[in-house]
N, C-alpha and C positions, 0 to 999 in steps of 0.2 A: 564474601560471607559463606559460612558453612551451613549447608542444609542437607540433612540425612547423610552426614559424613562426606559430602561432596562439595567442593569449592565452586561457587557460582558467581558469575560477574554479570552485571546489567550495564549495557552500553547504550547511551542516549546521545544522539547527535542533536545539536542545537544551534540556532542563530536568532538572537533577540527574542528569547522565549520567557521573559520575565513574567508575562501574563499567565503562563501555563505551568512552568517548571515548579513553583512552590507546591502546587497541588499534586503534581506527579511524584515529586520526591517525598512529600508529606505522607502520601498513601503508601509508598514503599517503606518508609520508616515505620509507619503504623503496622503494616502487615508483616514485615520481615524483621523488625526490631531495630534496624539501623540502615544507613546508606553506605556502610562499608562495602567496598568493591562495587560501588556504583560509579561508573566513569562517564562524565559529561564531556563529549568531544565538541568543543566550541568552534564555530566557523568564523570567528572574528566579530563577536557581538559588540554593539556599541551601547547596549543597556547593561544592567547589572546581572545578566545571566550567570556569568562565572562566579560572582560573589554569592549569589543565591545557592549555587551548587556547593561552594566551599562551606557556607554556613550550615548546610545539612550534613556535612561530613563526606561529601562525594569528592572524587578525584577529578580535576579539570585538566584537560589538554587542549591547547588552542592551535588551530590550523586554519588561518584565513584563506578564503578563496578556493579551497579544494572541494571536490564533489562530496555529496552525502555518503556515497559509497566509501570514499577514502576516509571520511570522518569515522565511520564504523570500523574500518580497518585499524586506524590509529588508536581508537579506544580499546579495541581488543588486544593490541600490542602491550598495553600497560598492565595486563593481568595475566597470571598463569592459571586462571580458573579452568576447571575441566568442562564446565558448561557455560556457554555464552548466551545471554538473553538480550536480544535487540528490541528496544521499543523506541517510539518517538517521544519528543518532549511534551506533546499534548495527548499522550495515551495514558490512561489511568487503569491500573490493575483492579479487578473486581475483588470484593471481600472473599470470594470463594477461591481465588487464584492460588494461594499457598497450599491448600489441601489438594487441589488438583495437580499442582506442580510436583508434589511428592510422587504421584503416579507417573508423571513425566520423567522424573529422575530414574525411577525404577526401569521404565521402558528404555531410556537412553543407555542405561548400564548394560542391558542385555543386547541392545541394538544400537551401537554407537554411530553407525552410518545412517542416521535418520535426521531429517529436517522436520521440525514440528513447530507448533504455534497455532495461531488462528487469525482469521479476519477480525479486525477491530469493529466493534459494534458502535452504532451512532449513539452518542451520549444523550442527544435530544431527539424526540420523536415529533417535534412540533411542525417541522416543515414537510412539504410534499416529497421533496427529494430524499430526505432521511427516511421517511416512512416507507416509500415505495422502492427505494434502491439500496441505500447503504445498510439499512437494517436487515436486508435480505441476503447480503453477500455470504453469510455463513451457511446459507442453504443452497449454495451453488452445487449443481450435480457434477460439474466438471471442474476439478481443482488440479491444475497443473503447476501451481506454484503457491508459496506461502508469502504473504506480504511482509516486508521487512519492518513494518510498524509494530509487529509482534511476532518475531521469529526466534526460534530456539534451536541451538545446534551444539554438538560437542566440539571442543577445541580440535580434537583429532580430525574430524571431517572438515572443519573450517580451514585448518592448515593444509590438509590434503589437497584442497581445491584452491588454495592461495587466496581465500577470503573473497570479498566483493571486487568486481572489476572497476578500478578507480576511474577509468576513462568515461564510464557511463554517467550521464547526468540524471537519467530516469531509467526505470526498468531494471535496476541493478538486482532487485530481488528475484525477478523472473530469470534473469541470466544466472544468478547464483544457484537457483534450484535446478535449472537445466544442466548446469555443469556438475552439480551434485549427483543428479540422476545418471549422467554419463560415467561418473566415478563409482557407480554401483550403490548409491544411496537410495533411500526410500523416503518419499514424502508422506507424512502422516499428520494432517491437520487435526486438531482436537477442539471441537466446538465447546467443550467443557472448560477450556482455558479461556476465560472471559476477560477481555480488555475493552475499555471504552475510549472512543476517539472523540475529542472535542473539536477537531479541525475540519470536519467534513463541511462542504459548502451547503448553505440552506436555500440557495436560489438556483433557478435553471441556468442562468448565465454563469454562475460560479461552478455549477456541475459541468458544463461544457468546457469551460476554461481548464478545469482540473483534468478532464480527460484528454484535452489537447496537449496539455503539459506532459501527462504521463505517456502519451503515445508518440511524442516527437522523436524520441530516440530511434524508433523503428524505421525512420526515413533517413537515417544517417548513412546507410549503405544498402546495396542490393541484398547482401547476405542477411542483414538484420530484417529487412522488409520481407524477404521470401521465407524467413523462419517464423514470421508472425502471422497466424491465421487471421487475427483481428485486423491487422494492417491491410492484408489482401482483401478481406471481405468488405471492410469499410471503404477502401479505395474504389473497388468495383461498384459499390452502392453509390458513392458520390459521382462516379462516371455516368452511371445510369440516370441519376437525377439531372446532371448537367446536359446530357444528350436529350433527355425528355424535354427540358426547358427550351433548348435550342430548336428542336424539331417543332414543338408546340407553337413557339413564337413565329418561326420562319414560315410554317405551313398554316398558321392561324387555325390550329386544330386543338381546341381545348379538351377534346376527348382523351388525348394523350396524357393530360394531367390527371384525369380521373383513373385511367389505367395504372399510372404510376402510384396514385394514392392507394388503390386497392392492393397493388403489389407490395408497397411499403408496409401496409397493415398486416398482410399475411406474413411477410418476411420478418417483421419485428416480433410478431406474436410467436412465430416458429422458433426464433432464436431465444426468446424469453422462456418458452417451454423447455428448450434444451438446457438453458443455463440455470433456471430456477424451478422448473416443473410447472404443472398446470394449476396447482393449488397453493395457497387459498385463492379462490376465484375472485374475491373482492379486491385483491391486490394485483391480479394478473394484468388487467388492461392499463392500469396506471404505470406498472413496471414496463409494459410493452412500449408505452409512449416514451418513457425515459430511455429505453433501449434504442429507439429510433434516434433520439438526440445524441446518445452515446456513439452510434455509428457515424452520424454527421461530424461530431467532434473529432473522433479518431481519424476520419477521412481528411480532415483539415489540419491535423496535428503538425504536418510538415511546415506550416507557415506560422506556428506559434513561437513568438520571439521572447516573451517575458521569462524572467528567471524562474518564477513560479506563479501560479494563479493567486489572486487575492481572495483567500477563502477563510482566513483566520480573523480573530478579533483584534489582533495586534497589527500595526501598520507596517512594521518592518518585515522584510522578506525573510523566509526561512529556507533552508536547503531543500 
């Protein structure tokens, strides 16, 4: 599709996304006029995902069994567009997105070595997890990567760093951004580029499973582990917890558990202040509690074996 005299391609990886894809493509069609140059990279769906995409006029490419990183790469190969927009199949563009994207195009024209986009916002505010965690991600003080659920990059930069690393099952967006930075690029998240995510888990169990899944790649090698502050911090925290439990039980000393509890409260609150800031105070302690669960989940990510957490409304697994 041509926007402001610039060819733009939207790449959507998918696996059994018949529950979400019609809404995602319908919104794109409504906001941008058509689904021309929308590429759905299918991971070998057993439902009618591919037919839905075709009915909307999108291009479909099928690659069973590959990683989601490779799906994005394969989708990008089918277009010669100057700008690549990567979204997930359950991500819906906001009505304000086209107008803000015009500013994005102007920025990328003058600064082509830029990775932009934004954290997807939780489409529902009904759950504790969405309200106190996912809805706040756009307010992070420290942003060292842009999530691939809504990532925008020039083809020039994408090809310069050879796209996403196909071998990675998770964390491919963080890896992409770090390699882009090493190539001289700039990360420029734009909170005005609003996209809504339908797939965030609504339960504490789902929240922890999702973070275990996202963090498991960091334990595949010592290099990946040592390059991840989150993996190091969460592993040290888990070690402290286990050591406290062992000492408290063996020495019959419950005071150690109280000391750990006070430590974990201060530690979680401190990390929350760094990540999200101290305000609004009405959200701070709920977010700090979730930050504690986040640390536990990331510390145990090495043992997560599922292909992906069950967080969506559909039963089939997605990449």
